[in-house]
N, C-alpha and C positions, 0 to 999 in steps of 0.2 A: 469824081466818084464813078465807078463802073455801073452803068445803068443797063448792062446787058440782060440782067435778070428781068427787068421791067419790060424788055422787048421780047423775051423768050416765050416760046410757046409752052414751056414746061412750068406749070403753076407751082409745082413742088419746090423747084429751085427758087422761085420768087418768094414763096412763103417763108422759106428758111432764111433768105436774105433779110426780109422785112422783120422777122422775129429777132434776128441778130442785131439789127439796127435799133430796135425797140429796147432790147436788153441793155445795149451800150448807153442809150440815152437815159434809161432809168438809173444805171449805175452812176453816170455823170451827175444826174440830178441829186441823187442821194449824197454823193461826195460833197457837192457844193453846199447843200443844205446843212450838213453836219459840220462842215469846216468853219461855219460862222457862229458856232455855239460859243457863248461867252465863257471865259475861264472861271472856274469855281474857286472861291476863296475857302481854303480848308479849315482855317481857324478864324476866330473873331478877333479883329484888331481892336485893342482897347487903348484909349488915350491914357497916358501915364498919370495925368492929374485928375481925371474924371470930370473935366470941365464940360458943362452942358453945351457950350458952344461947339464942341466936337461932335454933337449929335446924340449924346447920352445924358439923360437926367441923372441926378445923384443916385437915385434908387436903382435905376437900370444898370448903371455902372457897377454898383455894389453887387447886384445880382449876377452880372456876367463875370465879374472878378471872382466871386465866390464859386460860381459854377466851374470856371477853369481851374481854380485851386483844388476843387473837389475831384476833377478829372485827373489832375496830376497825382493826387494822393492815391486814387484808385489804380492808376497805372503802376505806381510804385508798389502797391499792395499786390497787384496781379503778378508783377515780376518776382516779388519776394516769394509768393506762394508757389510759383513754378520753378524758380531757380534756387530757392533756399534763401538767397538775399540778392539784392540788385547787383552786387559786385561778385557774387560767388558763381563761378562757372566751372567748378571742379567736377570730378567724375561723379556721375549719378548712376545708380544701379537700377535697371529696368528689368522686370520679369520677362522671361522668354518662354514661349509655348513649348512645353516639354514634349509635345507630340511632333514637333518640327525637327527634321534632321539637321537643318542649317538655318541660321538667321538670315534676315533680309540683305545683309552685306556679304553673305557667302561664307561666314565663319561658323564653325561648329559651336553650338551653344552649350554652356554649362547650366547650372540651375539659375544663374543670374548672368546678365550681360552688363558690363560696365563700360560706359563711354561718356564723353563730355556732354553736358546739357547745353545745347547751343540755342540762343535766342533767335527767333525768326521774325519776319516782318509782321505776320498776323498777331504775334504775341507782344510786340513792342510798339504798335501804333499808339499814338497819343489818344485817339478816340476809337473805341471798339464797341460792337454790339454787346459784348460781355458786360459793359458798364452801363447799359441802358436798362433801367428797372421800372416797369409799369407799377402804378399804385395798386391799392387793394381792389379797385374797380376795373383794373385792366387798362387804365388810361396811360398812353405812352408819351413821356415828356418830349415836346416838339424838338427843342434844340439838341437835347441829348441824342435823339434819334437821327437828326440831320447831320450832326457832327460825325456820328458813327457811319452814316452813309457816305460821307466824304472821305473817311479814313483810308480805304484801300485804293484810292486813285492811282498812286504811284505804281502799285503792284499791277493793277488791272491794265493800265495803259501801256505797261512794258511787255505785255503778252502778245501784242500784235494789233494790226489795223482794226480787226473786227471788234476787239475789246475796246479800242479807242472810240469806235462808233457807238457802242453800248454806253460808254462813259459820257459821250456828248449829250445823250438823252438824259442820263442820270444827273449830270451837272446842271443842265437847264432846269430840271424839276427841283433840284435842291435849292437853286437860286430863287425860283418862284415861291417856294414854300418858306424860305428864310425871309423874303420880303413880306410875305403875308404875316408871319409871326411878329416881325419887328414893327409892323403897323399897329399892333396892339397885343403885347406879350401876355397880358393877363387874360385876354379874350381867347387867345389861341395857344393856351398853355400846353395842350395835348394835341397830338395828330388827329385824334377823333374830333376835337373841337373845330378844327379846320373843315373837316368833312361835314359836320353838323350844320355849320354856318351856310355852306353852299347848298345843302339839301333844303334848309329852311328858306333860302332865297330862290329856290327853284332853278339853280344854275349848275348843279352838281354834274350833270351829264354833258355840259358844254365842253367842247374840246379844249378850251383854254382855261378851264376852271382849276382851282387849287385841288379840288377833289380828284380830278383826272390826273393831276400831277402825282398825288399820293398813289393812285391806282397803278400808274406806269412805273413809279419808283418801286412799288412792291413787286411788280412783275419782273423788273430788272434784277432785283435781289433774289427772287425765286430762282432765276437763271444762275446767278452767282453761287448760291447755296448748292444747287444741283450740280454745277460744274465741279466744285471742290469735293463734294461727296462722291462723284463719279471718279475723280482722280484718286481719292483714297481707296476706292474699290479696285484700283489697278488699271483703269482704262487710260489709254494714251490721250493727250490733250485734245486732238481732233475728235475722237470718238466721245470723250467726256463732254465736249462742248456741243456736239450735234445731238447727243441724247438729252442733254439739259435743255437745249433750244426746243427740241420736239415736244418736251414735256411742259414747257413754260411759255415762251414767247411766240413760237410758231403759230399756235391756234389763233392768235390775235393780230398777226401780221398779214398784210395783203399778199396776193399770189405773186406779184412782181417783186416784192421785197424779200421773200424767203430765199430765192436763188442767190441774192447778194450775200445774205448771211451764210448760207451753206458754202458758197465760194470762199468767203473770208475765213471761215473756220478751218478750211483746208490749209491755210497758211500758218496756223498755230504751230509753235515749235514743239520740240520733244519734251518728254517728262523732265529730263535733266535741265532743259532751258527754263521750264517753269520753276523747278526747285532753285535754280540760280537766282531767279527773280525774287524768290522768297527769302533769300539770304540777306542778313543785315550787313555783314561784312563780306567783301569779295573773297572767295575761296572757302567760305563756311560750308557751301554745298558739297565740298569734296571731303569734309571731315566725317569720320565714322559716326553713324547714328543720326546724321542730319535729316535723312528722309523720314525716319521715325519721328523725330522732333517736329518736322514740318507738317506731317499729316496729323500728328496729335494736336498741334496748334490749330490746324484747319478744322478738325472735328470740334474743338472747343468753340471756335468762332462760328461755325455753321449751326451748332446746337443752339447757341444763344440767339443767332439771327432767326432761325426757324421758329423759335418760340414767339418772337415778335411778329413774324409773318402770319402765323396762325391767328393771332389776335386781330391783326389788320384784315386778314381775309374774311374772318367771320363778321367784322363790322361792315366791311364793304358789301358783302352779300346781303346782310341784314337791311341795308339801305338800297338794295337793288342796283348797285353800281358796277357789278362785274360784267360789263358790256364789251 
C-alpha cells in the first residue's frame, strides 16, 4: 500500500486518502453482511398428506391448504377481470386522450386505440397486495401480507445490485415474521398482533424485535411503491430510485450507508430494461401497448400496497415506533 500520503506534509491529500479507504471498507462490510442473508421461501411447502409428523397439525394443514386455494382462486379472478378470461389475450380497446396528437407508441390516435392486452409480472404473481384484505377493524392478515411481500422478489432482484441489497433486508424480515407467526398462528393472526405483543413485553424498540422487522419491511415497501410511481410519471430508473430513496429510506440510513445506495442506484438499467423485467414472456416488452399495460398493472399494485402501508404507518406511529 502507498503510504506516501501518511508521510506527506499535505494534510488534504492524506484526508482524501483516508476518506477513500473508509468508504471502501464500509462498502466491503455492507457487501459481506448482506451476502449472508438467508434465502426466502416464497411459498409455503405443504406436506401432501397433512401428517402432523411433517410439522403441521391437522387444523394448521387445513388452514394453510385453504389459504393457498383461496389465493389461487383470487389470482384466477384477478386475471379474468383484467384480461376478459385467463386464456383470452385478444385485442382490447383502450381509450386514448383526445387532446394528445400521438399515442405513447408514436402512432396517431383515433377515438380508441386497439392492441393486445399483455399480462405482466405484477398482474400474474401468485401473491399480490391486491389480494390482501384488512378486516373491518383494519387488521392485516399476517401470512397474506408476508406472501405478498415475497411476491416481487424475482422482479426486484433482476433490476440490479442495489435492489438485491434491498431485497436481502426484506427477505430477512419476512423470515423473522414468518417464524413469529408459525410459533402461534392464532396469537399472531394479524401484523398488528405481532407489534402489540412486542409493545406489551417492552421489546418493540429493540433492534432484533419483530416490531422492528415490521417497521423496516414497511419502509422498504414505501421505497418500492415510490419507485414504481416515479417510473409511471416518466422518470428514468436512476432518477425514480433516487427520488424514492430520498423520500423513504434515506432519512433512516446512516451517513456512511447513503453513498453506497446512491452509488448502486446509478447502476440501474434503462426504462426498457425495467419493462423487459416486467415481461412474463421474452419479447412481450416489444409488443405494441406493453408499456401501457405494465404501468397500468404497476398502478393497481402500488395503489393496493399504499392502502396497507397507510394502515401500518398509522399503527406504528400510534405506538411510538417510527424511530
